[in-house]
N, C-alpha and C positions, 0 to 999 in steps of 0.2 A: 504494500500500500504506500502511496505517495501522499505526503501531508506537509503543511507548513509547520506543524508541531505545536501550534499555540495551545490546543486543548489536549495534547497527547498525554500529559501527566495524569489526567483524570481517567483516561480510558485504556491506557496501555495494557494493564493486566487483564482487563476484560477482553480486549482484542486477542491477546495470547490464549486465554481460556477458550475463546470461540474458534480457535484454530489458525489464526494468523501467525505466520512464521517469521516474516521479515517486514521491515519498514524503511522507507526512504524519507528523509526529512530535508526540505529545502532550507538552506541557511547560507547566505552569501558573505557574512562577516560576523566577527565576534566583537566588533566595536559597537557598543550600544547606540552611539550617536549615528553612525553610518547605517545601522539596522533600521533605526527610526526613519532616516531619510529615504531608504529604499522601500520600506514597507508602509510608511505613513502610520506606523503603530509603535508605541513604546512597549514592546512585548518580548524583547530579547530574553529576559530572565525566564519567561514562561516557556519559550522554546528550549532553553538550556535544561530546564527541569523536565520537559517532555522527553528529551533525548535520554536523560539519565533514567527516567522511568521506563523507557523502552528497553534499555540495556538490562535493568533490574528485572523486567518481565520476561527476559529471554528472547527478545526479538532481535537476535544477533546473527551475524555482525550488523550493528546499526550503521546504516549508510547515510552519509550527508552529501547532498547534491548542491553544488555552488556554481554560480555564474559570475565571472569577473566583468565588471563594467568600467570602461575606460574613464578615468578621472574621478571615479566614485569609490571603488573598493579594490581596484587592480593592484594597488600598492600594499594591500593587506593580505594577499593570498598566503604568504608564508606564515603569518600570524594565525590564520585559520587552520592551516595544516598542523602547526605546533599544538594548537588547542585540541584538535581531533586526535592526534597521536597520543597526547597525554591521557585522553579518556578512552582510548581504544575504539574510536569510531573510524569507519572506512570512508575517506573523503574522495569524492569524484568531482573534478571541475568539468563543466560543460560549456562549450562555446555558445555564446548568445545566438539564438535562432530566431527566424521571423515568425514568432508566435505571440507577439505583443498585441495588446488590445487596440493600440492606436494605429497599428499597421505602419509604424514609422521606422522599422528596422533599417539600419544602414550598415552594410557589410564593412565599410571603411572604418566604422567606429567600433566594430567587434574586436574584442581581445582574443587573438588567435591562440590555439593550443600551444604552439611553440613559444609564444610570448609568456604564457602562464608557466610553462616548464622552466624557462629561463629565469623568471622571477623566483621560483621555488629553489632553483639551484644556487641562488645567491646565499642561501642559508643552509640548504640540505644537499646531501649527495644522493642523486637519484640514479638507480641502475635498473634496466628493464627486468621485469619479473620473468622467471624461467617458464612459468606456465604458459601454454599456448593461449592466444587470445580467443580463438574460436569465434563464436558469435557474440561475445561480450563487446558491447559498444565502447568500453573504456580500454585504453592502452595503459597497462599497469606498470608502476615503478616501485621498487623497494626504496624505502626511506632510510638513509644512513645504514644500509645493509640489511634492513628488515628487523623483525618480522612485519612491521607496519608498512602499509602500501599507500600509494596515492594513484588515482587514475585520472586520465585526461581523455575526455570524450570530444574529439574534434569533428563533430557532426557536419560542419560546413566545409572546413578546409581539407579534411581527410575522411570523406564519407565511407561508411562501411556497409552500405546498402546490400551489396552482393552477398554478405554473410549474415544479414539481419534475420532473426527468427522471432522478433518481438511483435506482440499484439497488445493493445491497451483496452481495458474495460474502464470507461469513463465514470466519473462520479455520479452521473445520472443514468447509468446502465446501458450505454451504447458501446459497441465494439468498433474500434478503429484499427485498421491494419497498418497504419503509419501515423505518426503525429501530424504529418502534412497531408493526410488524406482529406478529400473534400466531400466525402460521403461516409456514412456510418450505418451499422446494422443494429436494430433495437433488440436488446435482450430483456429489458425491464418489463415490457408489456407481456411477452410470452411467459416469462417467469411468474408474473402475477396471475396469468391466466391458467397456470398449471401445466405448462409444457414439459414434456419428458426430457430426460437427459439426452436421448437420441435426437430429439428435435432441436434442442439447444446447440448440440454439437454440430448439427447440420447448418445452423445459422452462422456459427463461427467459421466453419469450413468454407462456406460460400463467400464470406467476407475476405478470408485469406486468399482465395483464388483471384481476388481483384487487386491484390498487392502489386504495386508497380515496381519496375526494376530499380528505380532510384527516386529520391525525394525531389529532384529537379531544381534545387536552389541554385541560382545563378544561370540557369538555362533560359533561353527565350520562351516566353509564354508561362513562366512559373507564376502561380497565383498563391498568395498566402491563404491558409485556411481561414474561414470566417470566424471560427471560435478561437480565442486566445488560449494560452496554456492555463490561465487561471480558471477558465470555464470548462476545460477538458478534465483536469484532475485525473484521478484514477488510482 
C-alpha cells in the first residue's frame, strides 16, 4: 500500500492484522520546514510516527519513496538517506514524473537520477547491489558497503518499461496497467456486486493485455494522464 503516512500510526497494526505485508510511504524531506512547504501541512512528526508504527507492526522492510525537487529539497537528499538508514527504512528516490495536478511538469526542471546519485555520493559510498534488478523499477546501491541500500528509480531518463510487470489498484478501486495509462478497469463495482475471483481475474487480465510497450514520455503525441498521482493513490 502506498500512503502519505499522516494517519498511519493509528492504523498500522490493524492493517498488518488484516493481512497487509508491506507499505510505501511518500516522504521527500526530513526538514520540517521544507515538508510544510511541499505538502502545505505541518505534519512531518505525524509521518515520522507513522513510519515507526509501520516498522513496529511488521510491515517491513518499510519503504520510503522520495522525489527531489530542484531548488526545494534536492540539497537535502543525503540528509534523508542518513535518516532512513538510521531507522532501517528502505529509501527509493524517484525522478519527478508528469503526474502533477497542474499539468505543469517541465523535464528541464526535473532532478535526474544521476544528479541524485551524485548528491548522495558527496557523503556516502554507493556501490551497485549484487542482486539482479529484474523487474524492480529501482536501481539499487549498497550504502557504505551495506547492508543498507538506496534505490534510484529513473523512470524518465532510464525507463524500464521493457521489464515492467507492475499493475496498480487505485485508491478508488480501479486497475491501471501503467501510471501513465489513460484508461482504467473498474474492480470496485464488480467486487461490491459479488463477482467471483475468476471474474475479477479476468478483468485484471484484460487490463494487462492493453499495457503499452512504453510510457511515451518525451515522444511526440504523449499526453499526461488526466488524474494526478494524488488522485491515483493505490
